[in-house]
C-alpha positions as CSV (number, residue, x, y, z in Angstrom):
1,S,-14.3,48.5,28.2
2,S,-12.4,50.2,26.0
3,D,-10.7,52.2,27.9
4,L,-7.1,52.6,27.9
5,A,-6.5,53.2,31.6
6,I,-8.7,53.1,34.8
7,V,-7.2,54.9,37.6
8,D,-8.3,53.7,41.5
9,A,-7.7,55.1,44.4
10,G,-9.2,55.3,48.4
11,I,-8.0,55.8,51.9
12,R,-10.2,54.4,55.2
13,L,-9.7,56.1,59.1
14,D,-9.7,52.9,61.4
15,Y,-10.2,54.4,65.0
16,H,-9.8,51.6,67.9
17,S,-10.3,52.9,71.4
18,I,-7.3,50.9,72.7
19,T,-4.5,51.5,69.5
20,G,-5.8,54.8,68.5
21,T,-5.9,56.4,64.9
22,E,-4.5,54.7,61.8
23,W,-4.8,56.4,58.3
24,I,-5.1,53.2,55.4
25,P,-4.7,54.4,52.1
26,Q,-4.3,52.3,48.7
27,A,-4.1,53.3,44.8
28,G,-3.5,51.1,41.8
29,V,-3.6,51.7,38.1
30,V,-5.1,49.3,34.9
31,V,-3.7,50.0,31.9
32,R,-5.1,48.1,28.6
33,P,-1.8,48.4,26.1
34,I,-4.1,45.4,23.4
35,E,-7.9,45.3,23.7
36,T,-7.5,41.5,25.3
37,G,-4.4,42.0,28.3
38,E,-4.2,44.3,31.1
39,V,-1.2,45.1,32.8
40,K,-2.5,46.3,36.6
41,A,-0.4,48.3,39.4
42,M,-1.5,48.2,43.0
43,V,-0.1,49.9,47.0
44,S,-1.9,49.2,49.4
45,K,-1.3,49.5,53.0
46,G,-2.3,46.9,55.1
47,F,-3.0,47.5,59.0
48,R,-5.1,45.2,61.5
49,N,-5.9,45.5,65.1
50,P,-5.5,42.8,67.7
51,T,-8.4,40.5,68.0
52,M,-10.3,40.3,71.7
53,R,-9.2,36.8,72.0
54,E,-5.5,37.5,71.0
55,M,-5.6,40.3,73.7
56,Y,-7.8,39.1,76.4
57,L,-9.0,35.3,76.2
58,Y,-6.7,31.7,76.9
59,P,-3.7,31.0,77.6
60,P,-1.7,32.7,74.6
61,S,-3.3,35.8,75.3
62,N,-1.5,39.1,75.9
63,T,-2.8,42.4,76.4
64,D,0.6,44.3,75.4
65,L,0.3,44.0,71.4
66,E,0.6,46.0,68.8
67,P,-1.1,46.5,66.0
68,E,0.2,44.6,62.2
69,R,1.5,46.9,59.4
70,L,2.4,45.9,55.9
71,W,2.9,47.8,52.9
72,N,1.9,45.5,49.4
73,Y,3.2,46.5,46.0
74,E,1.8,44.4,43.4
75,L,2.1,44.3,39.2
76,S,0.3,41.8,37.1
77,W,-0.4,40.6,33.6
78,R,-3.6,38.8,32.3
79,H,-4.4,37.9,29.1
80,R,-7.8,36.5,27.2
81,M,-6.7,35.0,24.2
82,K,-8.6,33.5,21.6
83,M,-10.4,30.2,22.2
84,G,-11.3,31.6,25.8
85,F,-7.9,30.9,26.5
86,T,-6.9,32.9,29.7
87,Y,-3.7,33.4,31.7
88,G,-2.1,35.4,33.9
89,V,0.9,36.4,36.0
90,N,1.3,38.1,39.3
91,V,4.2,39.6,40.8
92,F,4.3,41.1,44.6
93,Y,6.7,42.5,47.4
94,I,5.0,42.3,51.2
95,K,6.7,44.6,54.0
96,G,5.4,44.6,57.3
97,D,5.8,44.9,61.1
98,N,4.4,43.7,64.5
99,M,3.2,40.8,62.9
100,I,1.2,38.9,65.8
101,Q,1.8,34.8,66.0
102,T,1.7,32.6,68.6
103,V,5.2,31.2,69.8
104,N,6.3,29.8,72.7
105,R,2.3,29.8,73.7
106,K,1.7,32.8,73.8
107,N,0.7,35.7,71.0
108,V,3.6,38.1,70.3
109,N,4.6,40.8,67.4
110,T,6.7,38.7,65.9
111,G,8.5,42.2,64.2
112,E,9.1,42.3,60.6
113,I,8.4,40.7,57.5
114,E,9.8,40.8,54.1
115,N,8.2,39.2,51.3
116,W,7.8,38.7,47.4
117,G,6.7,36.1,45.1
118,V,5.0,35.4,41.8
119,E,1.5,33.6,40.9
120,A,0.5,32.4,37.9
121,E,-2.9,31.4,36.6
122,A,-4.6,29.8,33.9
123,K,-8.4,28.4,32.4
124,Y,-8.3,26.3,29.2
125,P,-12.0,25.8,28.2
126,I,-12.5,22.1,27.0
127,C,-16.1,22.6,25.4
128,S,-19.1,24.7,26.3
129,S,-19.1,22.7,29.6
130,F,-16.0,21.7,30.7
131,D,-13.0,23.9,31.5
132,V,-9.1,23.2,33.2
133,T,-7.9,25.4,35.7
134,F,-4.2,25.6,37.0
135,N,-2.8,28.1,39.6
136,S,0.6,28.1,41.2
137,A,2.4,30.3,43.6
138,Y,5.9,30.7,45.1
139,L,6.4,32.6,48.0
140,H,10.0,33.8,49.4
141,M,9.6,34.5,53.3
142,K,12.6,36.2,54.8
143,N,10.9,35.7,58.1
144,K,8.8,33.0,58.1
145,I,5.3,33.1,58.6
146,I,2.7,30.4,60.5
147,A,-0.2,29.4,57.8
148,A,2.5,30.7,54.7
149,P,3.4,27.8,52.1
150,E,6.4,28.5,50.2
151,V,5.0,26.6,47.3
152,T,1.5,26.5,46.0
153,G,-0.3,24.8,43.0
154,Y,-3.8,23.4,42.0
155,L,-5.4,21.8,38.8
156,G,-8.7,21.5,38.2
157,L,-11.7,20.1,36.3
158,N,-15.0,22.7,36.5
159,Y,-18.4,21.6,35.0
160,H,-20.9,23.8,34.5
161,Q,-24.4,23.8,33.0
162,E,-26.9,26.7,33.6
163,K,-26.6,27.2,37.5
164,W,-25.0,24.0,38.4
165,L,-21.2,24.0,38.6
166,A,-19.2,20.8,39.8
167,T,-15.2,21.1,40.5
168,A,-12.6,18.1,40.9
169,G,-9.4,19.2,41.5
170,L,-5.6,18.3,42.8
171,Q,-4.0,20.7,44.8
172,H,-0.3,20.5,46.7
173,I,1.4,22.7,49.7
174,A,5.1,22.9,50.1
175,N,7.0,24.1,53.2
176,L,4.2,25.2,55.1
177,Y,5.2,26.1,58.4
178,T,2.9,25.6,61.3
179,A,5.5,27.1,64.0
180,V,8.7,29.3,64.6
181,G,10.4,30.7,66.7
182,D,12.4,28.5,69.3
């Protein structure tokens, strides 16, 4: 598209019989300062009610759980260069509260989170059937979160022919937390 800028906004109303009503807005803008590159900015609210399993089933259940809420802010740059090479960089900041995690064998709202990070990606076509992909991310966590690694990386080789796709890759994960708290 030759559009210089695109604005997107939306709002959702979530009603839950136990936790009540929640408005969930999001807005974003895409600006194309050059034909092959774009800057994206986004602000969105995240919201999740506790599940039935978290509240009522099995020993870690807890009927006093509150919904999770967070705000996410992102800014990214994506560029498609000559010869099919593309790359992108994304920075983000997330602030939330009431995160649900299992601590000392009980589901609890662990309080606030405040994360920021950066993600990078690149794709280079070697020929018409093969391309190399790379992505990496760094996540700084003020309060540690289960199943959220601080560093990830992936390097892959893709083969594609008509409707067929085969992928081989290597993935690196560092500082993945499997438990938090005492």
